[in-house]
C-alpha positions as CSV (number, residue, x, y, z in Angstrom):
1,M,72.6,27.4,-9.9
2,Y,74.6,24.3,-9.2
3,P,76.2,22.0,-12.6
4,V,74.3,18.9,-13.1
5,E,78.0,17.4,-13.9
6,S,76.1,13.2,-13.1
7,T,76.0,11.1,-16.3
8,D,73.5,9.3,-14.5
9,A,70.8,12.0,-13.2
10,Y,67.4,13.0,-14.6
11,F,66.8,16.3,-15.3
12,L,63.6,17.6,-15.2
13,L,62.0,21.0,-17.1
14,A,58.7,22.6,-17.8
15,E,57.7,26.1,-19.7
16,R,54.7,28.1,-19.5
17,A,54.0,30.5,-22.2
18,G,58.2,30.1,-23.0
19,D,58.9,30.5,-19.8
20,I,60.9,28.2,-17.4
21,V,58.5,27.5,-14.3
22,R,60.3,24.4,-13.0
23,F,63.3,22.2,-13.2
24,G,65.0,20.2,-11.2
25,W,66.9,16.7,-11.1
26,T,67.8,13.6,-9.1
27,K,70.2,10.7,-8.6
28,P,69.5,7.1,-8.6
29,A,73.1,6.8,-6.3
30,A,73.2,9.2,-3.3
31,D,76.6,11.7,-3.3
32,D,79.2,12.2,0.6
33,Y,77.5,15.0,0.8
34,L,75.3,13.6,2.9
35,D,75.7,12.7,6.0
36,V,72.8,9.9,6.6
37,S,73.2,7.4,4.7
38,V,70.8,6.5,1.1
39,D,70.2,4.9,-1.4
40,S,69.5,8.4,-4.1
41,E,69.4,12.1,-4.5
42,I,67.6,14.8,-5.0
43,T,69.8,17.0,-5.9
44,G,68.0,19.7,-6.7
45,M,64.2,20.8,-7.4
46,Y,63.4,24.7,-8.1
47,V,60.0,26.7,-9.0
48,H,59.8,29.8,-10.1
49,P,57.8,32.5,-8.2
50,S,54.4,32.7,-10.7
51,A,54.1,29.1,-10.2
52,A,54.5,28.7,-6.6
53,D,50.8,27.3,-5.5
54,S,50.2,25.7,-8.4
55,G,51.0,22.1,-7.6
56,V,53.5,21.9,-10.4
57,G,56.3,21.5,-7.4
58,S,54.0,18.8,-6.4
59,R,53.9,17.4,-10.0
60,L,57.9,17.5,-10.3
61,Y,58.1,15.9,-6.9
62,D,56.3,13.2,-7.5
63,R,57.9,12.2,-11.3
64,L,61.2,12.8,-9.7
65,E,59.9,10.0,-6.7
66,R,58.9,8.1,-9.7
67,L,61.6,8.1,-11.1
68,V,63.7,6.9,-8.7
69,R,61.9,4.3,-7.0
70,E,62.9,3.1,-10.5
71,Q,66.2,2.5,-9.4
72,D,65.5,0.7,-6.7
73,S,66.1,2.6,-4.3
74,S,64.6,2.4,-0.8
75,S,65.9,5.5,0.8
76,I,65.7,10.0,-1.1
77,G,67.6,12.8,0.8
78,L,68.3,15.8,-0.1
79,W,69.4,19.9,1.1
80,S,66.6,21.6,1.8
81,S,65.8,25.5,1.7
82,L,64.5,26.7,5.2
83,N,61.0,27.8,3.3
84,A,61.1,24.6,1.7
85,V,61.6,22.2,4.2
86,S,57.5,21.9,5.1
87,F,56.8,20.7,2.2
88,Y,58.8,18.3,2.2
89,E,57.4,16.9,5.1
90,R,54.3,16.4,4.0
91,Q,56.0,14.2,0.6
92,G,57.1,11.9,3.9
93,Y,60.9,13.4,4.6
94,A,62.3,13.5,8.3
95,R,64.3,16.0,9.4
96,V,68.5,14.8,9.6
97,T,70.9,17.7,10.6
98,Q,71.8,21.1,9.5
99,Q,73.7,21.9,6.8
100,A,74.9,25.8,5.9
101,L,75.4,25.4,2.0
102,E,79.2,27.3,0.9
103,Y,78.3,28.9,-2.7
104,P,81.7,29.8,-4.6
105,N,81.6,33.3,-3.7
106,G,81.4,33.1,0.0
107,I,78.2,33.1,1.1
108,E,76.4,30.0,3.0
109,V,72.9,29.4,3.4
110,A,71.0,27.5,5.5
111,V,69.6,24.1,5.1
112,V,68.3,20.7,5.8
113,E,69.0,17.5,5.5
114,M,66.2,15.2,4.4
115,Q,65.5,11.9,4.7
116,K,63.2,9.4,3.5
117,R,62.6,5.2,3.5
118,F,59.9,4.0,0.9
119,D,58.3,1.4,2.5
């Protein structure tokens, strides 16, 4: 799990029948781990498999993007798991590059860096 260490992060959580079905967070100032220059970032966004294809991911994303836009951001970046790339492409993101995310236990996971510019 990623720590939410930034004091300016926006964290959203949704429950259904007492179970967490989605959560995500964004920051109005992007960290320097992204290769592309963007104003803000979505640091994490997760939907429980039981809630997949129910629209909760899109609603979560919409709220995160709205929070970023309210901060006058002109662009947003993120690292996407391979299975979520098409979701972000449908939200208007473009692929930048492929990265390897290394967890503290040494396991590496392929991710795609993506960006979206607001008009």
